[in-house]
TIFIDREN-123918 format. One line per 4 residues: number of its first residue (from 1); their letters; for each residue z, y, x of N, C-alpha, C. Coordinates in steps of 0.1 Angstrom, whole numbers, plus 5000, padded with zeros to 4 digits. Atoms other than C-alpha are relative to their C-alpha. Example, Ala and Ser with C-alpha at 12.3 -4.5 7.8 and 13.67 -1.06 7.14 Angstrom:
2
1> AS> 5000:4988:5009:5078:4955:5123:5000:5012:5009; 5000:4989:4991:5071:4989:5137:5008:5011:4992
//
This chain:
276
1> MKKI> 5000:4988:5009:5000:5000:5000:5000:5012:5009; 5002:4989:4991:4987:5031:5018:5001:5014:4993; 5001:4987:5007:4983:5059:4991:5006:4998:4986; 4994:5000:5013:5003:5066:4960:4998:5014:4994
5> IIPV> 5002:4988:5007:4994:5093:4935:5011:5002:4989; 4989:4997:5010:5021:5110:4914:4995:5012:4992; 5003:4989:5008:5008:5132:4885:5014:5007:4995; 4987:4994:5003:5036:5158:4878:4998:5012:4991
9> DFSK> 5000:4987:5008:5044:5186:4853:5013:5007:5003; 4987:4994:4995:5077:5195:4872:5011:4997:4990; 4989:5004:5010:5098:5179:4844:5010:4990:5007; 4990:5010:4996:5128:5156:4848:4994:4987:5002
13> HSEY> 5007:5013:4999:5106:5126:4842:4990:4999:5012; 5008:4999:4988:5082:5138:4869:5009:4997:5013; 4991:5002:4989:5112:5138:4893:5003:4986:5002; 4998:5015:4999:5119:5102:4884:4989:4993:5007
17> ALET> 5012:5006:4994:5083:5093:4893:4999:5003:5014; 5001:4996:4986:5084:5113:4925:5010:4992:5009; 4990:5007:4992:5117:5097:4937:4996:4985:5001; 5005:5014:4999:5103:5062:4928:4989:4998:5010
21> AAAL> 5011:5000:4990:5071:5069:4947:5005:5002:5014; 4994:4998:4986:5091:5082:4977:5006:4987:5005; 4994:5013:4996:5111:5050:4978:4990:4990:5004; 5011:5010:4997:5079:5029:4977:4993:5004:5013
25> AKVH> 5007:4995:4988:5063:5051:5004:5008:4996:5012; 4991:5003:4989:5093:5045:5027:4999:4985:5003; 5001:5015:4998:5090:5007:5022:4987:4996:5006; 5014:5004:4997:5052:5006:5026:4993:5009:5010
29> NAEL> 5006:4991:4991:5046:5035:5050:4988:5007:4993; 5011:4994:5008:5024:5052:5023:5000:5015:5000; 5002:4986:5002:5011:5087:5018:5002:5003:4985; 4998:4996:5014:5022:5105:4986:4990:5012:4997
33> IVMH> 5009:4989:5005:4996:5126:4968:5006:5005:4987; 4993:4995:5012:5015:5148:4943:4990:5009:4993; 5011:4994:5007:4990:5160:4917:5005:5007:4987; 4997:4992:5012:4995:5188:4891:4987:5005:4994
37> MLEL> 5012:4996:5007:4970:5195:4864:5003:5014:4995; 4998:4986:5003:4967:5233:4861:4994:5003:4986; 5004:4998:5014:4966:5240:4823:4995:5015:4998; 5005:4987:5002:4943:5270:4818:4998:5002:4985
41> SDSI> 5002:4997:5014:4941:5287:4784:4986:4999:4996; 5014:5001:5005:4910:5281:4763:4993:5014:5001; 5006:4986:5000:4904:5319:4762:4994:5004:5013; 5005:4996:4987:4898:5320:4799:4985:4998:5001
45> FSTT> 5015:5003:4999:4863:5305:4794:4992:5010:4993; 5007:4990:5008:4853:5334:4771:5002:5014:5006; 4998:4987:4994:4865:5362:4794:4990:5003:5011; 5009:4996:4990:4847:5381:4820:5003:4993:5013
49> SSQK> 4997:5007:4987:4844:5368:4856:5012:5005:5007; 4988:4994:4994:4870:5392:4869:5013:4996:4994; 4989:5004:5007:4894:5384:4842:5004:4986:5002; 4998:5014:4997:4889:5347:4847:5006:4998:5014
53> NEET> 4995:5002:4987:4895:5350:4884:5014:5005:5001; 4987:4994:4999:4926:5371:4879:5010:4990:4993; 4991:5010:5007:4942:5345:4854:5001:4988:5009; 5000:5012:4992:4932:5316:4876:5009:5002:5013
57> HFML> 4992:4997:4988:4947:5333:4907:5015:5000:4997; 4986:4999:5004:4979:5340:4888:5006:4986:4998; 4995:5013:5003:4982:5304:4876:5002:4992:5012; 4999:5007:4987:4976:5291:4911:5012:5004:5007
61> MVAK> 4988:4995:4994:5003:5312:4924:5013:4994:4994; 4988:5006:5007:5028:5300:4898:5001:4985:5004; 5000:5014:4997:5018:5264:4904:5004:4997:5015; 4996:5002:4986:5022:5267:4942:5014:5003:5002
65> KNFE> 4986:4998:4999:5056:5282:4938:5008:4989:4994; 4993:5012:5006:5066:5254:4914:5000:4988:5009; 5001:5011:4991:5053:5229:4939:5010:5001:5012; 4991:4999:4988:5073:5243:4968:5015:4997:4995
69> EFLD> 4987:5003:5005:5105:5241:4947:5001:4985:4996; 5000:5014:5005:5096:5207:4932:5001:4990:5012; 5001:5009:4988:5089:5191:4966:5011:5002:5010; 4989:4997:4991:5120:5205:4982:5011:4990:4997
73> KSYL> 4991:5011:5002:5138:5171:4981:5003:4993:5013; 4996:5007:4988:5157:5154:5008:4994:4987:5002; 5006:5014:4999:5142:5120:5000:4986:5000:5004; 5014:4999:4995:5108:5134:5009:4999:5002:5015
77> EELT> 5000:4997:4985:5118:5141:5045:4994:4988:5007; 5007:5010:4991:5097:5123:5071:4989:4992:4993; 5012:5006:5007:5071:5113:5044:4988:5009:5001; 5013:4992:5001:5035:5124:5043:4998:5003:4986
81> VTPM> 5002:4996:5013:5032:5144:5012:4989:5011:4999; 5012:4992:5002:4999:5160:5000:5000:5006:4986; 5000:4994:5013:5002:5185:4971:4985:5002:4996; 5014:4998:5005:4970:5187:4949:5001:5007:4987
85> IKHH> 5001:4993:5013:4962:5211:4921:4986:4999:4995; 5013:5001:5007:4934:5204:4897:5000:5011:4989; 5001:4988:5009:4922:5233:4875:4999:4997:4985; 5001:5003:5014:4918:5215:4842:5009:4988:4996
89> KVLK> 4991:5010:5005:4942:5194:4822:4991:4989:4993; 5007:5012:5005:4919:5163:4818:5006:4988:5007; 4992:5011:4994:4940:5132:4822:4992:4989:5006; 5008:5010:4993:4911:5109:4831:4997:5004:5014
93> EVSE> 5003:4996:4986:4907:5130:4862:5010:4994:5010; 4990:5006:4991:4939:5114:4876:4994:4987:5005; 5006:5012:4996:4920:5081:4876:4988:5002:5010; 5012:4997:4991:4889:5097:4892:5005:5004:5014
97> VASS> 4995:4997:4987:4910:5112:4920:5006:4988:5007; 4995:5013:4994:4928:5079:4925:4989:4992:5006; 5011:5008:4995:4895:5062:4929:4994:5006:5013; 5006:4993:4989:4881:5088:4952:5007:5000:5013
101> VKAD> 4992:5001:4987:4910:5087:4977:5004:4986:5003; 4997:5014:4998:4913:5049:4973:5015:4998:5000; 4985:5002:5001:4949:5051:4961:5003:4986:4995; 4996:5014:5004:4967:5018:4956:5008:5000:4987
105> LIVI> 4991:4999:5012:4990:5030:4928:5002:5014:4995; 4996:4987:5006:4997:5058:4904:5014:4998:4994; 4987:5001:5005:5033:5064:4896:5002:5012:4991; 4999:4989:5009:5040:5085:4865:5012:4999:4991
109> GSRG> 4988:5000:5009:5071:5095:4845:4996:5001:4986; 5003:5000:5014:5072:5091:4808:5013:5000:4992; 4988:5001:5009:5098:5099:4781:4997:4992:4987; 5004:5008:5011:5078:5078:4756:5000:5009:4987
113> HSDF> 4999:4993:5013:5077:5088:4719:5001:4990:4989; 4999:5009:5011:5083:5074:4685:4987:4996:4994; 5013:5004:5006:5057:5056:4664:4994:5012:4992; 5005:4989:5008:5054:5088:4643:4993:5011:5008
117> DGIF> 5006:4989:4993:5048:5115:4668:4989:4995:5009; 5011:5005:4993:5026:5091:4687:4987:5000:4992; 5012:5000:5009:5002:5089:4657:4994:5014:5001; 5006:4987:5001:4998:5127:4657:4997:5007:5014
121> TGSN> 5002:4993:4988:5002:5138:4693:4995:4992:5012; 5004:5009:4989:4995:5108:4715:5009:5003:5012; 4992:4999:4988:5008:5108:4751:4992:5001:5012; 5007:4998:4988:4996:5121:4784:5000:4987:5008
125> TEKV> 4999:5013:4992:5009:5089:4800:4991:4990:4995; 5010:5010:5006:4989:5068:4775:4986:5002:5005; 5013:4997:4996:4958:5086:4785:4997:4996:5015; 5002:5004:4986:4963:5080:4822:4999:4984:5000
129> VRHS> 5000:5014:5001:4970:5043:4814:4986:4995:4995; 5012:5004:5007:4939:5041:4792:4988:5001:5009; 5012:4997:4992:4915:5056:4817:5000:4994:5015; 4998:5003:4986:4929:5044:4851:4995:4986:5004
133> TTPV> 5004:5013:4994:4912:5017:4871:5009:4996:5011; 4990:5003:4990:4940:5020:4896:5013:4996:4992; 4987:5004:5007:4973:5002:4887:5009:5012:4998; 4991:4989:5003:4998:5025:4870:5014:4995:4998
137> LVVK> 4986:5003:5002:5036:5023:4873:5006:5011:4992; 4994:4990:5009:5053:5041:4844:5015:4998:5001; 4985:5001:4999:5090:5049:4849:5006:5010:4990; 4993:4993:5010:5115:5062:4823:5013:5007:5005
141> SKPK> 4986:4995:4996:5146:5069:4844:5000:5000:5015; 4998:4999:4985:5159:5075:4879:5000:4986:5005; 5001:5014:4995:5151:5045:4900:5013:4995:5006; 4989:5007:4994:5179:5021:4909:4995:4993:5013
145> SVEF> 5006:5006:4988:5156:5002:4933:4985:4999:4997; 5014:5002:5002:5119:4998:4939:4996:4986:5004; 5003:5015:4998:5122:4961:4948:5006:4993:4988; 4996:5006:5012:5123:4945:4914:5004:4985:5003
149> NHAV> 4996:5014:4999:5142:4912:4911:4991:4990:4992; 5008:5009:5009:5120:4898:4883:4990:5009:4992; 5010:4994:5007:5087:4911:4870:4993:4990:4991; 5006:5009:5009:5071:4896:4839:4986:5005:4997
153> LAID> 5014:4996:5002:5033:4897:4837:4994:4992:4988; 5006:5006:5012:5019:4890:4802:4985:4998:5001; 5015:5003:4999:4985:4873:4803:4997:4990:4989; 5004:5009:5011:4964:4853:4779:4995:4986:5006
157> FNEN> 5005:5012:4994:4954:4825:4804:4986:4997:4996; 5014:5001:5003:4918:4831:4796:4992:5001:5013; 5008:5000:4988:4891:4824:4822:4996:5014:5005; 5004:4986:4997:4880:4861:4821:5011:5008:5007
161> SISP> 4988:4993:4995:4915:4871:4832:5003:4996:5015; 4997:5005:4986:4914:4852:4866:4999:5011:5010; 5002:4990:4989:4901:4881:4887:5011:5011:4999; 4990:4990:5001:4924:4908:4873:5014:4995:5002
165> VKSA> 4987:5006:4997:4954:4884:4875:5002:5000:5015; 4999:5001:4985:4947:4879:4912:5003:5014:5006; 4998:4986:4996:4945:4917:4917:5014:5004:4997; 4987:4996:5005:4977:4922:4897:5011:4993:5009
169> LELL> 4990:5007:4992:4996:4895:4917:5001:5006:5014; 5000:4995:4987:4986:4911:4950:5010:5012:5001; 4991:4989:5001:5005:4942:4940:5014:4996:4996; 4987:5004:5005:5033:4926:4921:5008:4992:5010
173> NQLA> 4993:5007:4990:5042:4903:4949:5005:5009:5011; 4994:4990:4991:5048:4934:4970:5012:5007:4994; 4990:4993:5007:5070:4949:4944:5012:4992:4995; 4990:5008:5007:5090:4920:4930:5003:4987:5008
177> KKVT> 4996:5012:4993:5110:4891:4944:4995:4988:4992; 5005:5011:5009:5099:4869:4914:4991:5006:4990; 5010:4996:5010:5069:4872:4891:4998:4988:4990; 5003:5010:5011:5066:4852:4858:4987:5003:4993
181> LLHI> 5012:4999:5008:5032:4846:4842:5004:4995:4986; 4994:5003:5013:5041:4848:4805:4989:4998:4990; 5009:5002:5011:5021:4833:4776:5009:5003:4987; 4993:4997:5012:5031:4848:4742:4992:4993:4989
185> NLPN> 5006:5007:5011:5023:4824:4713:5002:5009:4987; 5000:4991:5011:5014:4845:4683:4997:4992:4987; 5003:5006:5013:5012:4836:4645:4985:5002:4997; 5013:4998:5006:4980:4834:4625:4989:4996:5010
189> LGFL> 5012:5004:4992:4947:4835:4645:5004:4997:5015; 4997:5001:4986:4965:4837:4679:5009:4987:5002; 4991:5012:4998:4986:4805:4673:4994:4989:5007; 5004:5012:4994:4983:4776:4696:5011:4990:5000
193> STDE> 4990:5011:5000:5001:4742:4695:5005:4999:5015; 4994:5001:4987:5023:4733:4725:4989:4993:5009; 5010:5007:4992:4996:4708:4737:4988:5010:5004; 5011:4991:4997:4969:4735:4734:5003:5010:5011
197> IHDQ> 4996:4990:4990:4989:4760:4754:5000:4993:5014; 4999:5006:4987:4996:4735:4782:4986:4997:5006; 5013:5003:4996:4959:4725:4783:4993:5013:5005; 5006:4987:4996:4948:4762:4785:5006:5005:5013
201> VEEF> 4994:4995:4988:4973:4770:4812:4996:4991:5012; 5004:5009:4989:4964:4739:4833:4985:5004:5004; 5014:4996:4997:4927:4749:4831:4999:5013:5007; 5000:4987:4994:4934:4785:4840:5005:4999:5015
205> LKLG> 4995:5002:4987:4955:4775:4870:4991:4993:5009; 5009:5007:4992:4929:4751:4882:4988:5009:5004; 5012:4992:4998:4899:4775:4878:5004:5012:5010; 4997:4988:4991:4918:4804:4895:5007:4996:5013
209> KFED> 4993:5006:4988:4933:4781:4922:5014:5006:5001; 4987:4996:5001:4967:4791:4911:5010:4989:4999; 4991:5012:5002:4982:4756:4912:5014:5002:5005; 4987:4998:4994:5011:4768:4934:5008:5009:4991
213> LKSS> 4992:4991:5009:5021:4792:4906:5005:4993:4987; 4997:5007:5012:5027:4764:4880:5015:5002:4996; 4985:4999:5003:5065:4768:4883:5003:5015:4996; 4997:4986:5004:5061:4806:4876:4995:5003:4986
217> VDFT> 5005:4998:5013:5045:4801:4842:5011:4997:4989; 4991:5002:5011:5066:4804:4810:4994:5004:4987; 5005:4998:5013:5061:4805:4773:5010:5006:4991; 4991:4995:5010:5076:4824:4744:4992:5002:4987
221> ADHN> 5007:4997:5013:5067:4829:4707:5006:5012:4994; 4996:4988:5007:5069:4861:4688:4990:5005:4991; 5009:4995:5010:5053:4882:4661:4989:5008:5006; 5011:4992:4993:5033:4904:4686:5003:4999:5015
225> VEDG> 4999:5001:4986:5027:4907:4723:5011:5009:5005; 4990:4990:4995:5049:4938:4728:5014:4994:4998; 4987:5005:5002:5079:4922:4712:5003:4987:5008; 4998:5012:4992:5073:4889:4730:5004:5003:5014
229> VRNY> 4997:4996:4986:5073:4906:4764:5014:5006:5001; 4987:4993:4999:5103:4928:4757:5012:4990:4998; 4989:5009:5003:5124:4901:4741:5002:4989:5011; 4999:5009:4989:5116:4876:4769:5007:5007:5012
233> AKRE> 4994:4993:4989:5125:4902:4795:5015:5002:4999; 4986:4999:5003:5158:4908:4778:5008:4987:5002; 4993:5012:4998:5167:4872:4777:5001:4995:5014; 5001:5005:4986:5157:4865:4813:5005:5011:5010
237> NADA> 4995:4989:4991:5172:4898:4827:4989:5005:5010; 5011:4995:4992:5138:4909:4840:5002:5015:5001; 4998:4985:4998:5137:4945:4854:4987:5007:5001; 5013:4993:5000:5100:4952:4852:4990:4992:4992
241> LAII> 5010:5006:5009:5071:4945:4828:4986:5003:5006; 5014:4997:4996:5034:4942:4836:4990:4994:4990; 5010:5004:5009:5003:4938:4816:4986:5004:5004; 5014:4997:4997:4965:4937:4820:4994:5005:4988
245> THGR> 5006:4993:5012:4946:4960:4797:4985:5001:5002; 5014:4998:5000:4910:4964:4788:4997:5014:4993; 5002:4986:5006:4910:5002:4782:5008:5001:4987; 4993:4997:5013:4918:5011:4746:5003:4988:4991
249> TGIN> 4999:5011:5010:4914:4978:4729:5007:4987:5004; 4992:5011:4995:4934:4954:4750:4990:4990:5007; 5008:5009:4991:4922:4925:4772:4989:4992:4992; 5009:5006:5009:4905:4907:4743:5006:4999:4987
253> HFFG> 4994:5001:5013:4912:4896:4708:5015:4996:5000; 4986:5004:4999:4945:4880:4719:5009:5013:5003; 4993:4988:4997:4956:4914:4733:4994:5012:4993; 5006:4990:5008:4940:4934:4706:5009:5012:4998
257> GSIS> 4992:4988:5002:4952:4970:4700:5004:5006:5013; 4996:4993:4988:4969:4993:4725:5013:4994:5005; 4988:5007:4996:4994:4968:4738:5007:5007:5012; 4994:4993:4988:4999:4985:4772:5006:5013:4996
261> EDLV> 4995:4987:5004:5004:5019:4755:5013:4998:4992; 4987:5003:5008:5030:5004:4731:5011:4997:5010; 4989:5004:4990:5049:4989:4761:5004:5013:5007; 4997:4988:4993:5047:5022:4779:5009:5009:4992
265> NHSK> 4992:4991:5009:5061:5041:4749:5014:4995:4997; 4988:5006:5006:5088:5017:4738:5009:4993:5009; 4991:5007:4991:5101:4999:4768:5008:5009:5009; 4992:4993:4991:5130:5012:4788:4998:4996:5014
269> LPVI> 5003:5005:4987:5120:4991:4817:4987:5006:5006; 5013:4996:4994:5093:5002:4842:4989:4991:4996; 5011:5008:5004:5059:4991:4831:4988:5002:5010; 5011:4999:4990:5030:4983:4855:4987:4995:4992
273> TFKK> 5012:5004:5007:4995:4983:4839:4988:4998:5010; 5012:5003:4992:4963:4968:4854:4988:5000:4990; 5012:5000:5009:4929:4975:4839:4990:4989:5005; 5010:5011:4997:4905:4946:4837:4987:5005:5004
//
């Protein structure tokens, strides 16, 4: 892990993300790229060139001052920290920057939201998760440790998931002492018998050459994927959740809907998302 991007808005939750990223950087000798999206008013685009330049210059000055104060943290000492200001608040730009600098991870803070305000306002964190081809670590609180004891990766054991699972495990094995590959058995169309689950898992492990991970596989049954992951993590005292997503619609019909976004919003544990 050589480069970590942290999108910030100078809030308390951004500080949680920054401190988490700093701890990871110390372990992996990584560079921190701290990114702020400069939110310009819509009216600026209808003003004269001189007015536009004046407002932009003022906003940059404010952002730079905020950066200086925000980055004045003892835990950043001796780390390579690169501040970056982008002029437009376009959340997919975080993914574009991460790809352009070949970042290994995006760390972002989130306070989540309820089901109700999510319907109307959405979430900036959700947008980063939705667009990012770089793994995203979402944190909700001040980090206790960046070495997780037990991370749970929810997958569907489908052949199309082999490549993203390999990529996910490369990172998760750096972050966690133990990783469980979890199958959630769902009612209705997603339901599989015990024999069907075992057959599917055996085939997946064979095709992906994951035979050595057989002891890391576990099963649970629940009403939906989100509840299955969270309830299993609670029972097993896991301290991190992970999921592979396919943009807005989930990895396939098994992970239909915005599963990763639901986890990001509702889980108190750190959530790591990987895009297929």
